[in-house]
BAVOSE-572697 format. One record per residue: residue in three letters; x, y negated, z of N, C-alpha, C, O in turn. Coordinates in steps of 0.2 Angstrom, whole numbers, padded with zeros to 4 digits, always signed. Layout:
BEGIN
ALAXYZXYZXYZXYZ...
END
This chain:
BEGIN
UNK+0074+0368-0083+0067+0366-0081+0062+0365-0087+0064+0363-0092UNK+0056+0368-0086+0051+0368-0091+0045+0364-0088+0041+0367-0084UNK+0044+0358-0090+0038+0354-0088+0032+0355-0093+0033+0353-0099UNK+0026+0357-0091+0021+0358-0096+0017+0352-0097+0016+0348-0093UNK+0015+0351-0104+0011+0346-0106+0004+0349-0106+0003+0353-0110UNK-0001+0346-0103-0008+0350-0103-0012+0348-0109-0011+0342-0111UNK-0015+0352-0112-0020+0351-0117-0026+0348-0115-0027+0348-0109UNK-0030+0345-0119-0037+0342-0117-0041+0347-0113-0044+0345-0108UNK-0041+0353-0115-0045+0358-0112-0043+0359-0105-0046+0360-0100UNK-0036+0360-0104-0033+0361-0098-0034+0355-0093-0036+0356-0087UNK-0034+0349-0096-0035+0343-0092-0042+0343-0089-0044+0342-0083UNK-0047+0345-0093-0054+0346-0091-0055+0351-0085-0059+0349-0081UNK-0052+0356-0086-0052+0361-0081-0049+0359-0074-0052+0360-0069UNK-0044+0355-0075-0040+0353-0069-0044+0347-0066-0044+0346-0060UNK-0048+0343-0070-0052+0338-0067-0058+0341-0063-0059+0338-0058UNK-0060+0346-0065-0066+0350-0062-0063+0353-0055-0066+0352-0050UNK-0057+0356-0056-0054+0358-0049-0053+0353-0045-0054+0353-0039UNK-0051+0347-0047-0049+0341-0043-0056+0338-0040-0056+0336-0034UNK-0061+0338-0044-0068+0336-0041-0070+0340-0035-0072+0337-0030UNK-0069+0347-0036-0072+0351-0031-0067+0351-0025-0070+0351-0019UNK-0061+0350-0026-0056+0349-0020-0058+0342-0016-0058+0342-0010UNK-0060+0337-0020-0061+0331-0017-0068+0332-0012-0068+0329-0007UNK-0073+0335-0015-0079+0337-0011-0077+0341-0005-0079+0339+0001UNK-0072+0346-0005-0070+0350+0000-0067+0345+0006-0069+0346+0012UNK-0063+0341+0004-0060+0336+0009-0065+0332+0012-0064+0330+0018UNK-0069+0329+0008-0075+0325+0011-0079+0328+0016-0080+0326+0022UNK-0080+0335+0015-0084+0339+0020-0080+0340+0026-0083+0340+0031UNK-0074+0342+0025-0070+0344+0031-0069+0338+0035-0069+0338+0041UNK-0067+0332+0032-0066+0326+0036-0072+0324+0040-0072+0322+0046UNK-0078+0325+0037-0085+0324+0041-0086+0329+0047-0088+0327+0052UNK-0083+0335+0046-0085+0340+0051-0080+0340+0057-0081+0342+0062UNK-0074+0337+0055-0068+0338+0060-0070+0334+0067-0072+0328+0066UNK-0069+0337+0072-0071+0334+0079-0068+0338+0084-0065+0344+0084UNK-0067+0335+0090-0064+0338+0096-0068+0344+0098-0074+0344+0097UNK-0064+0349+0100-0068+0356+0102-0068+0361+0097-0069+0367+0098UNK-0067+0359+0090-0066+0364+0085-0059+0367+0086-0054+0364+0088UNK-0059+0374+0084-0052+0377+0083-0050+0376+0076-0054+0374+0071UNK-0043+0376+0075-0041+0375+0068-0043+0381+0064-0044+0380+0057UNK-0045+0387+0066-0048+0392+0063-0055+0390+0060-0057+0392+0055UNK-0059+0387+0064-0065+0384+0062-0065+0380+0056-0069+0381+0051UNK-0060+0376+0056-0059+0371+0050-0057+0376+0044-0060+0374+0038UNK-0053+0381+0045-0051+0385+0039-0057+0389+0036-0058+0389+0030UNK-0061+0391+0041-0067+0395+0038-0072+0391+0035-0075+0393+0029UNK-0073+0385+0037-0077+0380+0034-0075+0378+0027-0078+0378+0022UNK-0068+0377+0027-0065+0375+0020-0066+0381+0015-0067+0379+0009UNK-0064+0387+0017-0065+0392+0012-0072+0393+0010-0073+0394+0004UNK-0077+0392+0014-0084+0393+0013-0086+0388+0007-0089+0389+0003UNK-0084+0381+0008-0085+0376+0004-0082+0378-0003-0085+0377-0008UNK-0076+0379-0003-0072+0381-0010-0076+0386-0013-0077+0386-0019UNK-0077+0392-0010-0080+0397-0013-0088+0396-0016-0090+0399-0020UNK-0091+0391-0012-0098+0390-0014-0098+0386-0020-0103+0386-0024UNK-0093+0383-0023-0092+0380-0029-0089+0384-0034-0087+0382-0040UNK-0089+0391-0033-0086+0395-0038-0079+0395-0039-0076+0397-0044UNK-0075+0393-0034-0068+0392-0034-0065+0397-0030-0068+0400-0025UNK-0058+0398-0030-0054+0402-0026-0049+0398-0022-0046+0393-0025UNK-0048+0399-0016-0043+0395-0012-0036+0396-0015-0034+0402-0015UNK-0033+0391-0017-0026+0392-0019-0021+0395-0014-0017+0399-0016UNK-0022+0393-0008-0017+0395-0003-0018+0402+0000-0013+0405+0002UNK-0024+0405-0001-0026+0411+0003-0021+0417+0000-0021+0418-0006UNK-0017+0420+0004-0012+0425+0002-0007+0423-0003-0003+0427-0005UNK-0006+0416-0003+0000+0414-0008+0006+0415-0004+0007+0412+0001UNK+0010+0419-0007+0017+0421-0004+0016+0423+0004+0020+0423+0008UNK+0010+0426+0005+0009+0429+0011+0005+0424+0016+0004+0426+0022UNK+0004+0418+0014+0000+0413+0019-0007+0416+0020-0010+0418+0016UNK-0009+0416+0027-0015+0420+0029-0021+0416+0028-0026+0419+0030UNK-0021+0410+0026-0027+0406+0027-0029+0402+0020-0025+0402+0016UNK-0034+0399+0020-0036+0394+0014-0034+0387+0015-0033+0384+0010UNK-0034+0385+0021-0033+0378+0023-0027+0377+0028-0027+0381+0033UNK-0022+0373+0026-0016+0372+0030-0018+0367+0035-0020+0361+0033UNK-0018+0368+0042-0021+0364+0047-0015+0362+0052-0013+0366+0055UNK-0012+0356+0051-0006+0354+0055-0008+0348+0059-0011+0343+0057UNK-0006+0349+0066-0009+0345+0071-0003+0341+0074+0002+0344+0076UNK-0003+0334+0074+0002+0330+0078+0009+0331+0075+0010+0328+0070UNK+0013+0334+0078+0020+0335+0076+0021+0340+0071+0027+0341+0068UNK+0016+0344+0069+0016+0349+0064+0016+0345+0057+0011+0341+0056UNK+0021+0346+0053+0021+0342+0047+0017+0345+0041+0012+0342+0038UNK+0018+0351+0040+0014+0355+0035+0013+0362+0037+0017+0365+0041UNK+0009+0366+0033+0008+0373+0033+0006+0376+0040+0008+0382+0042UNK+0003+0372+0044+0001+0375+0051-0004+0381+0049-0009+0380+0045UNK-0004+0386+0053-0008+0392+0052-0014+0391+0056-0013+0391+0063UNK-0020+0392+0054-0026+0391+0058-0026+0397+0063-0024+0402+0062UNK-0029+0395+0069-0029+0399+0075-0035+0398+0079-0036+0392+0081UNK-0039+0403+0081-0045+0402+0085-0043+0399+0092-0047+0396+0096UNK-0037+0400+0094-0035+0397+0101-0032+0390+0101-0031+0387+0106UNK-0031+0387+0095-0028+0381+0094-0034+0376+0093-0038+0375+0088UNK-0036+0372+0099-0042+0368+0099-0040+0361+0098-0035+0358+0101UNK-0044+0358+0093-0043+0351+0092-0045+0346+0098-0051+0347+0100UNK-0041+0341+0099-0042+0337+0105-0044+0330+0103-0041+0328+0098UNK-0047+0326+0107-0048+0319+0106-0041+0316+0106-0037+0317+0110UNK-0040+0312+0101-0034+0308+0100-0028+0312+0096-0023+0309+0095UNK-0030+0318+0094-0025+0321+0089-0026+0318+0082-0030+0315+0080UNK-0020+0319+0078-0021+0318+0071-0020+0325+0068-0015+0329+0070UNK-0024+0326+0063-0024+0333+0060-0023+0332+0052-0027+0329+0049UNK-0018+0335+0049-0017+0335+0042-0020+0342+0039-0019+0347+0042UNK-0024+0341+0034-0028+0346+0031-0025+0346+0024-0026+0341+0020UNK-0022+0352+0022-0019+0353+0015-0023+0358+0012-0024+0364+0015UNK-0026+0357+0006-0030+0362+0003-0029+0362-0005-0027+0357-0008UNK-0030+0368-0008-0030+0369-0015-0036+0373-0017-0038+0378-0014UNK-0038+0372-0024-0043+0376-0027-0041+0379-0033-0037+0375-0037UNK-0043+0384-0035-0042+0387-0042-0049+0387-0046-0053+0391-0043UNK-0049+0383-0051-0055+0383-0055-0054+0386-0062-0050+0383-0066UNK-0057+0392-0064-0055+0395-0070-0048+0395-0072-0046+0394-0078UNK-0044+0397-0067-0037+0398-0068-0032+0392-0067-0026+0393-0068UNK-0035+0386-0065-0031+0380-0065-0032+0377-0058-0037+0377-0055UNK-0026+0375-0055-0026+0373-0048-0027+0365-0047-0025+0361-0052UNK-0029+0363-0041-0028+0356-0039-0026+0357-0032-0028+0362-0028UNK-0022+0352-0029-0019+0352-0023-0019+0345-0020-0017+0340-0023UNK-0022+0345-0014-0022+0338-0010-0022+0339-0003-0024+0344+0000UNK-0020+0333+0001-0020+0333+0008-0022+0327+0011-0021+0321+0008UNK-0025+0327+0017-0026+0321+0020-0025+0322+0028-0025+0327+0030UNK-0023+0316+0031-0022+0316+0038-0028+0312+0041-0029+0307+0040UNK-0031+0315+0046-0037+0312+0049-0036+0311+0057-0032+0314+0060UNK-0039+0305+0059-0039+0304+0066-0045+0308+0069-0050+0308+0066UNK-0044+0311+0075-0049+0314+0079-0051+0309+0085-0047+0309+0089UNK-0057+0306+0084-0059+0302+0089-0055+0295+0089-0052+0293+0084UNK-0053+0293+0095-0049+0287+0096-0042+0289+0096-0040+0294+0100UNK-0038+0286+0092-0031+0288+0092-0027+0282+0093-0029+0276+0093UNK-0020+0282+0095-0016+0276+0096-0015+0272+0090-0016+0274+0085UNK-0014+0265+0091-0013+0261+0086-0007+0263+0082-0007+0263+0076UNK-0002+0266+0085+0004+0268+0082+0003+0274+0077+0005+0275+0072UNK-0002+0279+0079-0003+0285+0075-0008+0282+0069-0007+0285+0064UNK-0012+0278+0070-0016+0275+0065-0012+0272+0060-0013+0272+0054UNK-0007+0268+0062-0002+0265+0057+0001+0270+0053+0002+0269+0047UNK+0004+0275+0056+0007+0280+0052+0003+0283+0047+0005+0284+0041UNK-0003+0285+0049-0008+0288+0044-0009+0283+0038-0009+0285+0032UNK-0010+0277+0039-0011+0272+0034-0005+0270+0030-0005+0270+0024UNK+0001+0270+0033+0007+0269+0029+0008+0275+0024+0011+0274+0019UNK+0007+0281+0027+0008+0287+0023+0004+0287+0017+0006+0288+0011UNK-0003+0285+0018-0007+0285+0012-0005+0279+0007-0005+0280+0001UNK-0003+0273+0010-0001+0268+0005+0005+0270+0001+0006+0267-0004UNK+0010+0274+0005+0016+0275+0001+0014+0279-0005+0018+0279-0010UNK+0009+0284-0005+0007+0287-0011+0005+0283-0016+0008+0283-0022UNK+0001+0278-0015-0001+0273-0020+0005+0268-0023+0005+0267-0029UNK+0009+0267-0018+0015+0263-0020+0019+0267-0025+0022+0264-0030UNK+0020+0274-0024+0023+0278-0029+0020+0279-0035+0023+0278-0041UNK+0013+0280-0035+0010+0282-0042+0009+0275-0046+0007+0276-0052UNK+0011+0269-0044+0011+0264-0048+0016+0265-0054+0015+0262-0059UNK+0021+0269-0053+0026+0270-0058+0025+0277-0062+0029+0279-0066UNK+0019+0280-0061+0017+0286-0064+0015+0285-0071+0009+0286-0072UNK+0019+0282-0075+0017+0280-0082+0022+0283-0087+0028+0284-0086UNK+0020+0284-0093+0024+0287-0098+0030+0282-0099+0029+0276-0099UNK+0036+0285-0100+0042+0281-0101+0046+0279-0095+0052+0278-0095UNK+0042+0279-0089+0046+0279-0082+0049+0286-0081+0048+0291-0084UNK+0054+0286-0076+0057+0292-0074+0054+0294-0067+0051+0290-0063UNK+0054+0301-0066+0051+0303-0060+0054+0300-0054+0051+0299-0049UNK+0061+0298-0054+0064+0295-0048+0061+0288-0046+0061+0286-0041UNK+0057+0285-0051+0054+0279-0050+0049+0280-0045+0048+0275-0040UNK+0045+0285-0045+0040+0287-0040+0043+0288-0033+0041+0285-0028UNK+0048+0292-0033+0051+0294-0027+0054+0288-0023+0053+0288-0017UNK+0058+0284-0027+0061+0278-0024+0055+0273-0021+0056+0271-0015UNK+0050+0273-0024+0045+0268-0022+0042+0271-0015+0040+0267-0011UNK+0040+0277-0015+0038+0280-0009+0042+0279-0003+0040+0277+0002UNK+0049+0281-0004+0054+0280+0001+0054+0273+0004+0054+0272+0010UNK+0055+0268-0001+0056+0261+0001+0050+0259+0005+0051+0255+0010UNK+0044+0261+0003+0038+0258+0007+0038+0261+0014+0037+0257+0019UNK+0039+0268+0015+0038+0271+0021+0044+0269+0026+0043+0267+0032UNK+0050+0268+0023+0056+0267+0027+0056+0259+0029+0059+0258+0034UNK+0052+0255+0026+0052+0248+0028+0048+0247+0035+0049+0242+0038UNK+0045+0253+0037+0041+0253+0043+0045+0257+0048+0043+0258+0054UNK+0051+0259+0047+0055+0262+0051+0054+0270+0052+0056+0273+0056UNK+0050+0272+0047+0048+0279+0047+0053+0284+0044+0057+0282+0040UNK+0053+0290+0045+0057+0295+0042+0054+0299+0037+0048+0302+0038UNK+0057+0299+0031+0054+0302+0025+0057+0309+0025+0063+0310+0024UNK+0052+0314+0025+0055+0321+0025+0058+0323+0019+0056+0322+0014UNK+0064+0326+0020+0069+0328+0014+0068+0335+0012+0069+0337+0007UNK+0066+0340+0017+0066+0347+0016+0060+0350+0012+0060+0355+0011UNK+0055+0345+0011+0049+0347+0007+0047+0342+0002+0048+0336+0003UNK+0045+0344-0004+0044+0339-0009+0037+0341-0013+0034+0346-0012UNK+0035+0336-0017+0029+0338-0021+0031+0342-0027+0037+0344-0027UNK+0027+0343-0032+0028+0348-0037+0023+0347-0043+0018+0344-0043UNK+0026+0350-0049+0021+0350-0054+0015+0355-0053+0016+0359-0048UNK+0010+0355-0056+0004+0360-0055+0000+0361-0061+0000+0356-0066UNK-0003+0366-0062-0007+0368-0067-0010+0375-0067-0014+0377-0062UNK-0008+0379-0071-0010+0386-0071-0007+0390-0065-0009+0395-0062UNK-0001+0387-0062+0002+0389-0056+0002+0383-0051+0002+0378-0053UNK+0001+0385-0045+0001+0380-0039+0007+0376-0039+0007+0370-0038UNK+0013+0379-0040+0019+0376-0040+0023+0377-0047+0025+0382-0049UNK+0024+0371-0050+0027+0371-0057+0033+0366-0057+0033+0362-0052UNK+0037+0366-0062+0042+0361-0063+0038+0354-0064+0033+0355-0068UNK+0040+0349-0062+0046+0347-0059+0045+0347-0051+0039+0346-0049UNK+0050+0347-0047+0050+0345-0040+0049+0337-0040+0051+0334-0044UNK+0045+0335-0035+0043+0328-0035+0045+0326-0028+0041+0326-0023UNK+0052+0324-0027+0054+0321-0020+0050+0315-0018+0048+0311-0022UNK+0050+0314-0012+0047+0307-0009+0053+0303-0007+0052+0298-0003UNK+0059+0304-0010+0065+0300-0008+0069+0299-0014+0069+0304-0019UNK+0073+0294-0015+0077+0293-0021+0082+0298-0022+0085+0301-0017UNK+0083+0300-0028+0088+0305-0031+0094+0301-0034+0094+0295-0036UNK+0100+0304-0035+0106+0301-0038+0104+0301-0046+0107+0296-0049UNK+0100+0305-0048+0098+0305-0055+0091+0302-0056+0087+0302-0051UNK+0090+0300-0062+0083+0297-0063+0078+0302-0064+0072+0300-0063UNK+0080+0308-0065+0075+0313-0066+0072+0313-0073+0074+0309-0077UNK+0067+0317-0074+0064+0318-0080+0060+0311-0082+0058+0307-0078UNK+0059+0310-0089+0055+0304-0091+0048+0307-0091+0047+0312-0094UNK+0044+0303-0088+0037+0305-0088+0033+0304-0095+0035+0300-0099UNK+0029+0309-0096+0025+0309-0102+0018+0310-0101+0016+0313-0096UNK+0013+0308-0105+0006+0309-0105+0005+0316-0105+0008+0320-0109UNK+0000+0318-0101-0001+0326-0101+0002+0330-0095+0000+0335-0094UNK+0007+0326-0092+0010+0330-0086+0005+0329-0080+0002+0324-0079UNK+0005+0335-0076+0001+0335-0070+0006+0336-0064+0009+0341-0064UNK+0005+0332-0059+0010+0332-0053+0006+0332-0047+0000+0329-0046UNK+0008+0335-0042+0006+0335-0035+0011+0330-0031+0016+0332-0029UNK+0009+0324-0030+0013+0319-0026+0011+0319-0019+0005+0318-0018UNK+0015+0320-0014+0013+0321-0007+0018+0319-0002+0022+0322+0000UNK+0018+0312-0001+0022+0310+0005+0021+0313+0011+0015+0314+0013UNK+0026+0315+0015+0026+0318+0021+0031+0314+0026+0037+0314+0025UNK+0028+0310+0030+0031+0304+0033+0031+0305+0041+0025+0307+0044UNK+0037+0305+0044+0037+0306+0052+0038+0299+0055+0041+0295+0052UNK+0035+0299+0061+0035+0293+0065+0043+0292+0067+0045+0286+0068UNK+0046+0297+0068+0053+0297+0070+0058+0298+0065+0057+0296+0059UNK+0063+0303+0066+0068+0305+0061+0065+0309+0056+0059+0312+0057UNK+0068+0310+0050+0065+0314+0045+0066+0321+0046+0063+0325+0042UNK+0070+0323+0051+0072+0330+0051+0066+0335+0054+0062+0333+0058UNK+0066+0341+0051+0061+0346+0052+0064+0352+0054+0070+0354+0052UNK+0060+0357+0057+0062+0364+0058+0056+0368+0057+0050+0366+0057UNK+0057+0375+0056+0052+0380+0055+0050+0383+0062+0055+0385+0065UNK+0044+0385+0063+0043+0389+0069+0044+0396+0067+0045+0398+0062UNK+0043+0400+0073+0044+0408+0072+0040+0411+0067+0041+0416+0065UNK+0034+0408+0065+0029+0411+0061+0031+0410+0054+0028+0413+0049UNK+0037+0407+0052+0040+0406+0046+0036+0401+0041+0038+0401+0035UNK+0031+0398+0044+0027+0394+0040+0026+0387+0042+0028+0382+0039UNK+0024+0386+0049+0023+0380+0052+0029+0376+0052+0034+0378+0055UNK+0029+0370+0049+0035+0365+0049+0033+0360+0054+0028+0357+0054UNK+0038+0358+0059+0037+0353+0064+0042+0348+0064+0048+0349+0061UNK+0041+0342+0066+0046+0337+0067+0051+0339+0072+0049+0342+0077UNK+0058+0338+0071+0063+0341+0075+0063+0337+0082+0065+0340+0087UNK+0061+0330+0082+0061+0326+0087+0054+0326+0091+0054+0322+0096UNK+0049+0330+0089+0043+0330+0092+0038+0324+0090+0033+0323+0093UNK+0041+0320+0086+0037+0314+0084+0031+0316+0079+0031+0321+0076UNK+0026+0312+0079+0020+0313+0075+0022+0313+0067+0027+0310+0065UNK+0018+0316+0063+0019+0317+0056+0012+0316+0052+0007+0319+0055UNK+0013+0313+0046+0006+0312+0042+0008+0315+0035+0014+0314+0033UNK+0003+0317+0032+0003+0320+0025-0002+0317+0021-0008+0317+0023UNK-0001+0315+0015-0006+0312+0010-0004+0315+0003+0002+0314+0001UNK-0008+0318+0000-0007+0321-0007-0013+0321-0011-0019+0321-0009UNK-0011+0320-0018-0016+0321-0023-0013+0324-0029-0007+0323-0030UNK-0017+0327-0033-0015+0330-0040-0016+0324-0045-0022+0321-0045UNK-0011+0322-0048-0012+0316-0053-0011+0319-0060-0007+0323-0061UNK-0014+0315-0065-0012+0316-0072-0009+0310-0075-0011+0304-0074UNK-0003+0311-0078+0000+0305-0082-0004+0304-0088-0004+0308-0093UNK-0007+0298-0089-0011+0296-0095-0007+0290-0098-0002+0288-0096UNK-0009+0289-0104-0005+0284-0108-0005+0277-0105+0000+0273-0105UNK-0010+0275-0101-0010+0269-0098-0009+0269-0090-0010+0264-0087UNK-0007+0275-0088-0005+0276-0081-0008+0282-0078-0010+0286-0081UNK-0008+0283-0071-0010+0289-0068-0018+0289-0067-0021+0284-0066UNK-0020+0295-0067-0027+0297-0065-0027+0302-0060-0023+0307-0060UNK-0030+0300-0054-0030+0305-0048-0036+0310-0049-0042+0308-0049UNK-0034+0316-0050-0039+0321-0052-0042+0323-0046-0048+0326-0046UNK-0039+0323-0040-0043+0325-0034-0045+0319-0030-0045+0319-0023UNK-0047+0313-0033-0049+0307-0030-0055+0307-0026-0060+0309-0029UNK-0055+0305-0020-0062+0304-0016-0064+0297-0017-0061+0293-0020UNK-0070+0296-0016-0073+0290-0017-0069+0284-0013-0069+0279-0015UNK-0067+0286-0007-0063+0281-0003-0056+0279-0007-0054+0274-0005UNK-0054+0283-0012-0048+0281-0015-0049+0276-0021-0045+0272-0023UNK-0056+0275-0023-0057+0272-0029-0056+0264-0028-0053+0261-0033UNK-0057+0261-0022-0056+0254-0021-0048+0253-0021-0046+0248-0024UNK-0044+0257-0018-0037+0256-0018-0034+0256-0025-0030+0252-0027UNK-0037+0261-0030-0035+0261-0037-0037+0255-0040-0033+0252-0044UNK-0043+0252-0039-0045+0246-0042-0040+0240-0040-0038+0236-0044UNK-0039+0240-0033-0034+0235-0031-0028+0235-0034-0025+0229-0035UNK-0025+0241-0036-0019+0241-0039-0019+0241-0046-0014+0241-0050UNK-0025+0240-0049-0026+0239-0056-0025+0246-0060-0023+0246-0066UNK-0026+0251-0056-0025+0258-0059-0032+0261-0061-0031+0267-0063UNK-0037+0258-0060-0044+0261-0062-0048+0256-0066-0054+0258-0067
END
């Protein structure tokens, strides 16, 4: 395993990639409404990313045909946008996006409520979001990677939810996926010791039911095996001497970081 420590120049490029990605998510969240197709969302996302002089990380990545992964209800991740897939009132929609700025990536995801959703669905979205913050409390030099993983799992499972095992977070930088893998569940080993300058994409994927998932025939879309709802929350973070910095942080995240004493 080769985990890269980013230089000050690389960190500045990744900060800018993260800033632009945060803007992209803010705009997509505002635009999302019933009656849109998932392809409409993808086209808008690509337009925003390119308008800031960036390249969509996902477009043609290993053959993925779109810029934004749009996953609805029981779709966990990697939903392929389609003009025939119309967003409905009451849906929950996960948007996963990445940008490349001057050769460096940022990657983040949000799950949104479309109009009025059930209290159970709203709770799933909130717990998934909070599990991310519970995990990154431990994203400090000297701690182990497994400290993050354990904290995410413990928080989500306390609500009876299933933590997806077949998909994990990852290192990020010049490449979209770098070492190390970042599981959302505890490992038998402690994992690497965290160091300042590491950049990670931490991304809890939490199911309302069991953790089991399967792939659809398109070889991309991952769905819950039991048909339960799933939520996804992700940010690109930098390990700093005094704790984590969220490189893809939206304004709505700042208060949470202050509450946790991380900002």
